[in-house]
Structures are given as structure tokens and as C-alpha cells.
Backbone and ligand atoms as CSV (ligand in chain L), in Angstrom:
chain,resi,resn,atom,element,x,y,z
A,1,UNK,N,N,231.830,136.061,118.569
A,1,UNK,CA,C,231.826,134.714,119.099
A,1,UNK,C,C,233.196,134.348,119.633
A,2,UNK,N,N,233.212,133.739,120.768
A,2,UNK,CA,C,234.457,133.254,121.351
A,2,UNK,C,C,234.707,131.839,120.831
A,3,UNK,N,N,235.818,131.604,120.088
A,3,UNK,CA,C,236.052,130.270,119.528
A,3,UNK,C,C,236.210,129.201,120.600
A,4,UNK,N,N,236.517,129.602,121.826
A,4,UNK,CA,C,236.641,128.621,122.906
A,4,UNK,C,C,235.293,128.325,123.559
A,5,UNK,N,N,234.259,129.013,123.118
A,5,UNK,CA,C,232.937,128.834,123.712
A,5,UNK,C,C,231.891,128.747,122.599
A,6,UNK,N,N,231.917,127.629,121.847
A,6,UNK,CA,C,230.974,127.530,120.725
A,6,UNK,C,C,229.522,127.562,121.190
A,7,UNK,N,N,228.702,128.226,120.408
A,7,UNK,CA,C,227.282,128.345,120.702
A,7,UNK,C,C,226.515,127.191,120.057
A,8,UNK,N,N,225.414,126.812,120.677
A,8,UNK,CA,C,224.470,125.854,120.089
A,8,UNK,C,C,225.092,124.481,119.836
A,9,UNK,N,N,225.933,124.062,120.738
A,9,UNK,CA,C,226.593,122.767,120.614
A,9,UNK,C,C,225.708,121.679,121.217
A,10,UNK,N,N,225.545,120.585,120.502
A,10,UNK,CA,C,224.799,119.448,121.021
A,10,UNK,C,C,223.585,119.123,120.179
A,11,UNK,N,N,223.102,117.891,120.347
A,11,UNK,CA,C,221.932,117.492,119.570
A,11,UNK,C,C,220.673,118.132,120.140
A,12,UNK,N,N,219.645,118.221,119.309
A,12,UNK,CA,C,218.394,118.867,119.697
A,12,UNK,C,C,217.270,117.835,119.648
A,13,UNK,N,N,216.607,117.635,120.767
A,13,UNK,CA,C,215.451,116.733,120.732
A,13,UNK,C,C,214.265,117.493,120.139
A,14,UNK,N,N,213.471,116.784,119.349
A,14,UNK,CA,C,212.308,117.396,118.736
A,14,UNK,C,C,212.628,118.298,117.565
A,15,UNK,N,N,213.804,118.105,116.951
A,15,UNK,CA,C,214.165,118.925,115.797
A,15,UNK,C,C,213.252,118.607,114.616
A,16,UNK,N,N,213.019,119.605,113.782
A,16,UNK,CA,C,212.206,119.406,112.579
A,16,UNK,C,C,213.040,118.887,111.415
A,17,UNK,N,N,214.342,119.151,111.450
A,17,UNK,CA,C,215.208,118.731,110.344
A,17,UNK,C,C,216.589,118.406,110.895
A,18,UNK,N,N,217.214,117.416,110.292
A,18,UNK,CA,C,218.573,117.018,110.672
A,18,UNK,C,C,219.373,116.819,109.397
A,19,UNK,N,N,220.580,117.309,109.398
A,19,UNK,CA,C,221.430,117.121,108.221
A,19,UNK,C,C,222.846,116.785,108.629
A,20,UNK,N,N,223.475,115.955,107.841
A,20,UNK,CA,C,224.843,115.526,108.116
A,20,UNK,C,C,225.682,115.687,106.865
A,21,UNK,N,N,226.910,116.085,107.064
A,21,UNK,CA,C,227.839,116.153,105.935
A,21,UNK,C,C,229.194,115.646,106.384
A,22,UNK,N,N,229.897,115.066,105.449
A,22,UNK,CA,C,231.254,114.606,105.705
A,22,UNK,C,C,232.193,115.216,104.690
A,23,UNK,N,N,233.419,115.425,105.102
A,23,UNK,CA,C,234.406,116.013,104.206
A,23,UNK,C,C,235.329,114.943,103.659
A,24,UNK,N,N,235.442,114.908,102.358
A,24,UNK,CA,C,236.385,113.967,101.752
A,24,UNK,C,C,237.818,114.461,101.901
A,25,UNK,N,N,237.972,115.749,102.234
A,25,UNK,CA,C,239.322,116.303,102.384
A,25,UNK,C,C,240.011,115.793,103.642
A,26,UNK,N,N,239.237,115.625,104.711
A,26,UNK,CA,C,239.872,115.284,105.981
A,26,UNK,C,C,239.141,114.185,106.749
A,27,UNK,N,N,237.955,113.789,106.293
A,27,UNK,CA,C,237.206,112.753,106.985
A,27,UNK,C,C,236.376,113.257,108.146
A,28,UNK,N,N,236.363,114.566,108.375
A,28,UNK,CA,C,235.568,115.124,109.462
A,28,UNK,C,C,234.090,115.073,109.117
A,29,UNK,N,N,233.259,115.072,110.163
A,29,UNK,CA,C,231.807,115.028,109.967
A,29,UNK,C,C,231.142,116.071,110.837
A,30,UNK,N,N,229.986,116.530,110.373
A,30,UNK,CA,C,229.228,117.518,111.135
A,30,UNK,C,C,227.743,117.265,110.931
A,31,UNK,N,N,227.002,117.338,112.016
A,31,UNK,CA,C,225.547,117.169,111.949
A,31,UNK,C,C,224.871,118.404,112.525
A,32,UNK,N,N,223.780,118.814,111.876
A,32,UNK,CA,C,223.060,120.006,112.315
A,32,UNK,C,C,221.584,119.677,112.503
A,33,UNK,N,N,221.018,120.191,113.579
A,33,UNK,CA,C,219.590,120.036,113.882
A,33,UNK,C,C,218.935,121.408,113.757
A,34,UNK,N,N,217.719,121.429,113.206
A,34,UNK,CA,C,217.019,122.698,112.998
A,34,UNK,C,C,215.585,122.578,113.483
A,35,UNK,N,N,215.134,123.624,114.149
A,35,UNK,CA,C,213.735,123.728,114.595
A,35,UNK,C,C,213.149,124.980,113.952
A,36,UNK,N,N,211.951,124.818,113.375
A,36,UNK,CA,C,211.291,125.949,112.727
A,36,UNK,C,C,210.217,126.530,113.635
A,37,UNK,N,N,209.777,127.730,113.314
A,37,UNK,CA,C,208.626,128.342,113.982
A,37,UNK,C,C,207.876,129.165,112.938
A,38,UNK,N,N,206.648,129.467,113.287
A,38,UNK,CA,C,205.839,130.297,112.400
A,38,UNK,C,C,206.056,131.769,112.772
A,39,UNK,N,N,206.323,132.572,111.768
A,39,UNK,CA,C,206.547,134.003,111.986
A,39,UNK,C,C,205.571,134.770,111.103
A,40,UNK,N,N,204.348,134.936,111.602
A,40,UNK,CA,C,203.341,135.660,110.831
A,40,UNK,C,C,203.013,134.985,109.517
A,41,UNK,N,N,202.952,133.659,109.528
A,41,UNK,CA,C,202.639,132.928,108.308
A,41,UNK,C,C,203.852,132.490,107.519
A,42,UNK,N,N,205.025,132.956,107.944
A,42,UNK,CA,C,206.268,132.525,107.287
A,42,UNK,C,C,206.935,131.474,108.145
A,43,UNK,N,N,207.440,130.424,107.501
A,43,UNK,CA,C,208.212,129.399,108.216
A,43,UNK,C,C,209.652,129.893,108.301
A,44,UNK,N,N,210.106,130.092,109.535
A,44,UNK,CA,C,211.487,130.554,109.725
A,44,UNK,C,C,212.203,129.628,110.702
A,45,UNK,N,N,213.522,129.717,110.680
A,45,UNK,CA,C,214.341,128.900,111.577
A,45,UNK,C,C,214.321,129.521,112.968
A,46,UNK,N,N,213.872,128.736,113.928
A,46,UNK,CA,C,213.811,129.205,115.309
A,46,UNK,C,C,215.159,129.038,115.987
A,47,UNK,N,N,215.734,127.842,115.836
A,47,UNK,CA,C,217.041,127.582,116.433
A,47,UNK,C,C,217.708,126.422,115.718
A,48,UNK,N,N,219.005,126.348,115.883
A,48,UNK,CA,C,219.778,125.267,115.273
A,48,UNK,C,C,220.910,124.893,116.212
A,49,UNK,N,N,221.249,123.605,116.212
A,49,UNK,CA,C,222.376,123.127,117.013
A,49,UNK,C,C,223.233,122.219,116.136
A,50,UNK,N,N,224.412,121.863,116.635
A,50,UNK,CA,C,225.295,121.008,115.835
A,50,UNK,C,C,226.171,120.141,116.729
A,51,UNK,N,N,226.638,119.069,116.139
A,51,UNK,CA,C,227.707,118.242,116.710
A,51,UNK,C,C,228.754,118.083,115.632
A,52,UNK,N,N,229.990,117.965,116.041
A,52,UNK,CA,C,231.041,117.857,115.039
A,52,UNK,C,C,232.160,116.939,115.487
A,53,UNK,N,N,232.585,116.080,114.567
A,53,UNK,CA,C,233.892,115.454,114.664
A,53,UNK,C,C,234.724,116.198,113.646
A,54,UNK,N,N,235.075,117.401,114.011
A,54,UNK,CA,C,235.774,118.240,113.050
A,54,UNK,C,C,236.768,119.134,113.754
A,55,UNK,N,N,237.437,119.912,112.954
A,55,UNK,CA,C,238.466,120.798,113.480
A,55,UNK,C,C,237.826,122.026,114.127
A,56,UNK,N,N,238.655,122.849,114.723
A,56,UNK,CA,C,238.160,124.048,115.396
A,56,UNK,C,C,237.520,125.019,114.424
A,57,UNK,N,N,238.022,125.063,113.194
A,57,UNK,CA,C,237.425,125.974,112.214
A,57,UNK,C,C,235.998,125.556,111.902
A,58,UNK,N,N,235.785,124.261,111.703
A,58,UNK,CA,C,234.427,123.780,111.428
A,58,UNK,C,C,233.504,124.072,112.603
A,59,UNK,N,N,234.002,123.890,113.796
A,59,UNK,CA,C,233.200,124.160,114.996
A,59,UNK,C,C,232.885,125.653,115.090
A,60,UNK,N,N,233.869,126.499,114.811
A,60,UNK,CA,C,233.647,127.945,114.866
A,60,UNK,C,C,232.634,128.378,113.813
A,61,UNK,N,N,232.763,127.842,112.600
A,61,UNK,CA,C,231.827,128.215,111.527
A,61,UNK,C,C,230.423,127.707,111.856
A,62,UNK,N,N,230.320,126.490,112.391
A,62,UNK,CA,C,229.003,125.947,112.742
A,62,UNK,C,C,228.365,126.780,113.846
A,63,UNK,N,N,229.175,127.212,114.784
A,63,UNK,CA,C,228.663,128.057,115.862
A,63,UNK,C,C,228.096,129.356,115.297
A,64,UNK,N,N,228.844,129.966,114.397
A,64,UNK,CA,C,228.386,131.205,113.756
A,64,UNK,C,C,227.139,130.942,112.921
A,65,UNK,N,N,227.179,129.860,112.155
A,65,UNK,CA,C,226.068,129.569,111.239
A,65,UNK,C,C,224.767,129.340,111.987
A,66,UNK,N,N,224.839,128.627,113.116
A,66,UNK,CA,C,223.610,128.339,113.861
A,66,UNK,C,C,223.002,129.617,114.450
A,67,UNK,N,N,223.819,130.631,114.653
A,67,UNK,CA,C,223.293,131.927,115.082
A,67,UNK,C,C,222.802,132.722,113.872
A,68,UNK,N,N,223.571,132.659,112.774
A,68,UNK,CA,C,223.280,133.462,111.581
A,68,UNK,C,C,221.936,133.094,110.947
A,69,UNK,N,N,221.572,131.825,111.021
A,69,UNK,CA,C,220.359,131.389,110.296
A,69,UNK,C,C,219.079,131.572,111.110
A,70,UNK,N,N,219.196,131.952,112.352
A,70,UNK,CA,C,217.993,132.174,113.173
A,70,UNK,C,C,217.143,133.280,112.546
A,71,UNK,N,N,215.850,132.996,112.391
A,71,UNK,CA,C,214.933,133.986,111.839
A,71,UNK,C,C,214.879,133.993,110.328
A,72,UNK,N,N,215.747,133.209,109.679
A,72,UNK,CA,C,215.733,133.147,108.213
A,72,UNK,C,C,214.764,132.062,107.752
A,73,UNK,N,N,214.210,132.250,106.564
A,73,UNK,CA,C,213.406,131.194,105.958
A,73,UNK,C,C,214.367,130.109,105.473
A,74,UNK,N,N,213.864,128.901,105.248
A,74,UNK,CA,C,214.742,127.863,104.701
A,74,UNK,C,C,215.403,128.307,103.392
A,75,UNK,N,N,214.676,129.022,102.559
A,75,UNK,CA,C,215.224,129.473,101.273
A,75,UNK,C,C,216.371,130.455,101.498
A,76,UNK,N,N,216.192,131.365,102.453
A,76,UNK,CA,C,217.257,132.329,102.753
A,76,UNK,C,C,218.487,131.615,103.300
A,77,UNK,N,N,218.282,130.633,104.163
A,77,UNK,CA,C,219.414,129.896,104.736
A,77,UNK,C,C,220.119,129.065,103.671
A,78,UNK,N,N,219.325,128.493,102.757
A,78,UNK,CA,C,219.915,127.685,101.678
A,78,UNK,C,C,220.802,128.526,100.765
A,79,UNK,N,N,220.506,129.805,100.675
A,79,UNK,CA,C,221.265,130.681,99.775
A,79,UNK,C,C,222.631,131.048,100.344
A,80,UNK,N,N,222.871,130.732,101.617
A,80,UNK,CA,C,224.145,131.107,102.244
A,80,UNK,C,C,225.247,130.129,101.830
A,81,UNK,N,N,226.343,130.677,101.389
A,81,UNK,CA,C,227.485,129.841,100.997
A,81,UNK,C,C,228.394,129.628,102.200
A,82,UNK,N,N,229.311,128.703,102.056
A,82,UNK,CA,C,230.291,128.468,103.114
A,82,UNK,C,C,231.081,129.726,103.444
A,83,UNK,N,N,231.425,130.491,102.423
A,83,UNK,CA,C,232.205,131.713,102.682
A,83,UNK,C,C,231.368,132.760,103.402
A,84,UNK,N,N,230.059,132.786,103.137
A,84,UNK,CA,C,229.194,133.720,103.862
A,84,UNK,C,C,229.027,133.279,105.319
A,85,UNK,N,N,228.916,131.966,105.516
A,85,UNK,CA,C,228.760,131.455,106.876
A,85,UNK,C,C,230.014,131.695,107.715
A,86,UNK,N,N,231.174,131.714,107.064
A,86,UNK,CA,C,232.431,131.891,107.803
A,86,UNK,C,C,232.926,133.330,107.780
A,87,UNK,N,N,232.209,134.224,107.120
A,87,UNK,CA,C,232.664,135.609,106.943
A,87,UNK,C,C,233.055,136.295,108.258
A,88,UNK,N,N,232.304,136.090,109.362
A,88,UNK,CA,C,232.711,136.769,110.603
A,88,UNK,C,C,234.097,136.361,111.101
A,89,UNK,N,N,234.609,135.219,110.643
A,89,UNK,CA,C,235.951,134.787,111.053
A,89,UNK,C,C,237.038,135.455,110.225
A,90,UNK,N,N,236.644,136.129,109.143
A,90,UNK,CA,C,237.624,136.672,108.219
A,90,UNK,C,C,237.955,135.625,107.175
A,91,UNK,N,N,238.806,135.988,106.213
A,91,UNK,CA,C,239.139,135.032,105.153
A,91,UNK,C,C,239.809,133.784,105.719
A,92,UNK,N,N,239.348,132.620,105.255
A,92,UNK,CA,C,239.950,131.363,105.704
A,92,UNK,C,C,241.127,131.018,104.804
A,93,UNK,N,N,242.170,130.414,105.361
A,93,UNK,CA,C,243.266,129.948,104.507
A,93,UNK,C,C,242.753,128.840,103.594
A,94,UNK,N,N,243.372,128.678,102.436
A,94,UNK,CA,C,242.866,127.692,101.454
A,94,UNK,C,C,242.626,126.313,102.052
A,95,UNK,N,N,243.477,125.871,102.943
A,95,UNK,CA,C,243.331,124.514,103.501
A,95,UNK,C,C,242.153,124.407,104.474
A,96,UNK,N,N,241.527,125.541,104.806
A,96,UNK,CA,C,240.404,125.529,105.745
A,96,UNK,C,C,239.066,125.879,105.084
A,97,UNK,N,N,239.080,126.120,103.800
A,97,UNK,CA,C,237.834,126.473,103.104
A,97,UNK,C,C,236.838,125.322,103.171
A,98,UNK,N,N,237.336,124.089,103.097
A,98,UNK,CA,C,236.419,122.949,103.138
A,98,UNK,C,C,235.716,122.832,104.490
A,99,UNK,N,N,236.298,123.419,105.537
A,99,UNK,CA,C,235.670,123.365,106.865
A,99,UNK,C,C,234.334,124.115,106.834
A,100,UNK,N,N,234.333,125.277,106.177
A,100,UNK,CA,C,233.086,126.047,106.046
A,100,UNK,C,C,232.126,125.323,105.102
A,101,UNK,N,N,232.676,124.663,104.093
A,101,UNK,CA,C,231.818,123.916,103.159
A,101,UNK,C,C,231.176,122.710,103.855
A,102,UNK,N,N,231.852,122.180,104.856
A,102,UNK,CA,C,231.278,121.081,105.639
A,102,UNK,C,C,230.021,121.564,106.365
A,103,UNK,N,N,230.089,122.759,106.943
A,103,UNK,CA,C,228.930,123.343,107.633
A,103,UNK,C,C,227.827,123.633,106.623
A,104,UNK,N,N,228.197,124.222,105.501
A,104,UNK,CA,C,227.222,124.492,104.436
A,104,UNK,C,C,226.539,123.191,104.000
A,105,UNK,N,N,227.315,122.131,103.876
A,105,UNK,CA,C,226.754,120.852,103.444
A,105,UNK,C,C,225.755,120.291,104.442
A,106,UNK,N,N,226.073,120.380,105.731
A,106,UNK,CA,C,225.153,119.881,106.756
A,106,UNK,C,C,223.878,120.717,106.789
A,107,UNK,N,N,224.025,122.024,106.622
A,107,UNK,CA,C,222.856,122.914,106.599
A,107,UNK,C,C,221.964,122.586,105.407
A,108,UNK,N,N,222.571,122.458,104.246
A,108,UNK,CA,C,221.796,122.153,103.033
A,108,UNK,C,C,221.153,120.770,103.134
A,109,UNK,N,N,221.873,119.821,103.711
A,109,UNK,CA,C,221.319,118.481,103.883
A,109,UNK,C,C,220.101,118.515,104.807
A,110,UNK,N,N,220.178,119.320,105.858
A,110,UNK,CA,C,219.059,119.433,106.787
A,110,UNK,C,C,217.851,120.083,106.113
A,111,UNK,N,N,218.105,121.095,105.307
A,111,UNK,CA,C,216.997,121.863,104.730
A,111,UNK,C,C,216.401,121.227,103.479
A,112,UNK,N,N,217.156,120.398,102.812
A,112,UNK,CA,C,216.654,119.810,101.571
A,112,UNK,C,C,216.500,118.302,101.650
A,113,UNK,N,N,217.181,117.700,102.616
A,113,UNK,CA,C,217.171,116.248,102.686
A,113,UNK,C,C,218.038,115.625,101.612
A,114,UNK,N,N,218.757,116.483,100.872
A,114,UNK,CA,C,219.619,115.968,99.810
A,114,UNK,C,C,220.781,115.203,100.425
A,115,UNK,N,N,221.220,114.209,99.724
A,115,UNK,CA,C,222.336,113.403,100.205
A,115,UNK,C,C,223.569,114.272,100.323
A,116,UNK,N,N,224.248,114.204,101.474
A,116,UNK,CA,C,225.466,114.973,101.609
A,116,UNK,C,C,226.524,114.463,100.646
A,117,UNK,N,N,227.357,115.351,100.241
A,117,UNK,CA,C,228.414,114.933,99.331
A,117,UNK,C,C,229.759,115.318,99.909
A,118,UNK,N,N,230.808,114.719,99.493
A,118,UNK,CA,C,230.845,113.511,98.702
A,118,UNK,C,C,230.992,112.266,99.565
A,119,UNK,N,N,231.161,112.425,100.863
A,119,UNK,CA,C,231.351,111.252,101.704
A,119,UNK,C,C,230.173,111.154,102.650
A,120,UNK,N,N,229.147,110.434,102.246
A,120,UNK,CA,C,227.955,110.276,103.080
A,120,UNK,C,C,228.280,109.441,104.298
A,121,UNK,N,N,227.702,109.797,105.441
A,121,UNK,CA,C,227.903,108.961,106.624
A,121,UNK,C,C,227.251,107.612,106.420
A,122,UNK,N,N,227.729,106.629,107.156
A,122,UNK,CA,C,227.217,105.284,106.950
A,122,UNK,C,C,225.785,105.146,107.440
A,123,UNK,N,N,225.386,105.966,108.420
A,123,UNK,CA,C,224.038,105.861,108.962
A,123,UNK,C,C,223.492,107.262,109.241
A,124,UNK,N,N,223.041,107.986,108.178
A,124,UNK,CA,C,222.634,109.371,108.370
A,124,UNK,C,C,221.444,109.543,109.296
A,125,UNK,N,N,220.656,108.498,109.521
A,125,UNK,CA,C,219.503,108.662,110.392
A,125,UNK,C,C,219.813,108.267,111.835
A,126,UNK,N,N,221.070,107.961,112.116
A,126,UNK,CA,C,221.432,107.604,113.487
A,126,UNK,C,C,221.151,108.788,114.403
A,127,UNK,N,N,220.733,108.523,115.649
A,127,UNK,CA,C,220.318,109.602,116.531
A,127,UNK,C,C,221.435,110.560,116.912
A,128,UNK,N,N,222.642,110.101,116.988
A,128,UNK,CA,C,223.739,111.015,117.306
A,128,UNK,C,C,224.851,110.805,116.292
A,129,UNK,N,N,225.737,111.790,116.239
A,129,UNK,CA,C,226.842,111.678,115.300
A,129,UNK,C,C,227.728,110.498,115.660
A,130,UNK,N,N,227.876,110.237,116.948
A,130,UNK,CA,C,228.699,109.105,117.387
A,130,UNK,C,C,228.122,107.805,116.866
A,131,UNK,N,N,226.764,107.728,116.850
A,131,UNK,CA,C,226.120,106.503,116.389
A,131,UNK,C,C,226.361,106.252,114.901
A,132,UNK,N,N,226.779,107.298,114.187
A,132,UNK,CA,C,227.035,107.128,112.762
A,132,UNK,C,C,228.246,106.244,112.510
A,133,UNK,N,N,229.086,106.173,113.518
A,133,UNK,CA,C,230.297,105.374,113.351
A,133,UNK,C,C,230.059,104.008,113.962
A,134,UNK,N,N,229.744,103.087,113.142
A,134,UNK,CA,C,229.508,101.724,113.614
A,134,UNK,C,C,230.840,101.003,113.700
A,135,UNK,N,N,230.982,100.173,114.721
A,135,UNK,CA,C,232.224,99.402,114.805
A,135,UNK,C,C,232.382,98.510,113.581
A,136,UNK,N,N,233.572,98.476,113.086
A,136,UNK,CA,C,233.853,97.664,111.914
A,136,UNK,C,C,233.958,96.202,112.328
A,137,UNK,N,N,233.450,95.324,111.469
A,137,UNK,CA,C,233.614,93.894,111.721
A,137,UNK,C,C,235.077,93.535,111.562
A,138,UNK,N,N,235.523,92.660,112.438
A,138,UNK,CA,C,236.902,92.213,112.331
A,138,UNK,C,C,237.035,91.281,111.145
A,139,UNK,N,N,238.035,91.502,110.376
A,139,UNK,CA,C,238.313,90.631,109.244
A,139,UNK,C,C,239.617,89.923,109.532
A,140,UNK,N,N,239.536,88.624,109.526
A,140,UNK,CA,C,240.735,87.839,109.795
A,140,UNK,C,C,241.226,87.258,108.474
A,141,UNK,N,N,242.421,87.557,108.156
A,141,UNK,CA,C,243.010,87.047,106.926
A,141,UNK,C,C,244.013,85.964,107.288
A,142,UNK,N,N,243.771,84.793,106.760
A,142,UNK,CA,C,244.705,83.687,107.007
A,142,UNK,C,C,245.720,83.649,105.892
A,143,UNK,N,N,246.930,83.647,106.283
A,143,UNK,CA,C,248.016,83.582,105.318
A,143,UNK,C,C,248.493,82.143,105.194
A,144,UNK,N,N,248.611,81.677,103.997
A,144,UNK,CA,C,249.125,80.325,103.780
A,144,UNK,C,C,250.635,80.404,103.658
A,145,UNK,N,N,251.282,79.620,104.496
A,145,UNK,CA,C,252.740,79.642,104.446
A,145,UNK,C,C,253.306,78.361,103.889
L,1,LIG,FE1,FE,238.463,119.181,107.836
L,1,LIG,FE2,FE,238.412,121.426,109.198
L,1,LIG,S1,S,240.177,120.271,108.653
L,1,LIG,S2,S,236.744,120.194,108.646
């Protein structure tokens, strides 16, 4: 995979599953869409896409992961750890391990519907990752002098 040319980038219309995860380490977020197909009576992952407000490592791991899980059953994909998903990149430095865990979290959230941990997005059912970030209400504090 060319890190400058991530695969499967973008939201997927008609996805069967969507999962989002946020990292408490850096505040980055990643969302993954999954489409299943029938493979001789087995439900397998046909394709997956992702969007990320994350670093290049998270994008690279998500790109790899969306290719790696094609043809796997949900159970097989759920068994993949962040380190397995990032293995083609080689060992990650300690400060980047959470980037692969962010991808793992979005994948697991998509496949199980479990709440992402530990920093859930404010609107996990929003249609796009951008929509998850709602504008904050302005708070005006009056100071008494
Ligand atoms: Fe946080 Fe990579 S630095 S996801």
C-alpha cells in the first residue's frame, strides 16, 4: 500500500454496518462502513470504507484494514487486533499504537454495535464524520467588576 494513496477512503452509501471510534490519546476520530455479501451461505465482508480525522498512521492502518477484512466473516474480522491490522506497516512506535487501536475500535463498533471507547462521538449516527462535530453553543460569561 502506498501511504500517499489510501485505499477505500470515503463514506459508503447502502452500508450494512457503520462504526465510529475516538481516541482519548489525541482526540482523533475514525468511522468505518462495511458491506456484507453471501459467500455460499456464509456472511462475509464484501467491502469496507473509512473516513478519518486522524493522523497518517491511522489512515494507513485503516486503508490496510479495509483491504485485510475483505472476504472475512464478522467473527474473523472481530478477532483481528490493532497490531494485526497494522502489521504490514511494521512495528509501530509506542506513541502510534493507539492509532491502530482507533481503527480496531471503529471496526469492532461497526461489527458489534458496541459503544466505542473511551471517547464516544457526540452523534454516532450522523451520516458523515464531519456531521459528528456539532458547532458548540456560544457561552457568554459576564464578569462583574
Ligand atoms: Fe492519534 Fe494517530 S496520533 S490516531
